Steps between C-alpha positions, in 0.01 A plus 500: 500500500370344179359839391839671535672225305252535212525878513881485488492259208252718308700819556828332411349356181356836398828682563685241295256557211546876523879469497488268200274735298749764378261683264276690739428814301644846479623698796271784612788752485510544119122532496513771767771687306293488181191625684700783660633599158153501347365712785787749459434528126126544561567777753733677256246482217224627731717790620589591141135491393397713799771756424402519133130537591571775754718688251231468234232625738717794612557599135128570453432878486289641786571189706343502847567231751185315612 
């Protein structure tokens, strides 16, 4: 029974500390939104570069596909 009493006291103390500490960092949601935006921009840039490269390669006279 002594173990459970100590465990309860430790958990209660830790929870009280966590409730008292209001500055616990940034939420993961804005970070996920920023990462999603960066991935979308990277995909758009890659698609644009691929399109430009394909158009440039197709503009070469006597072009044969490998």
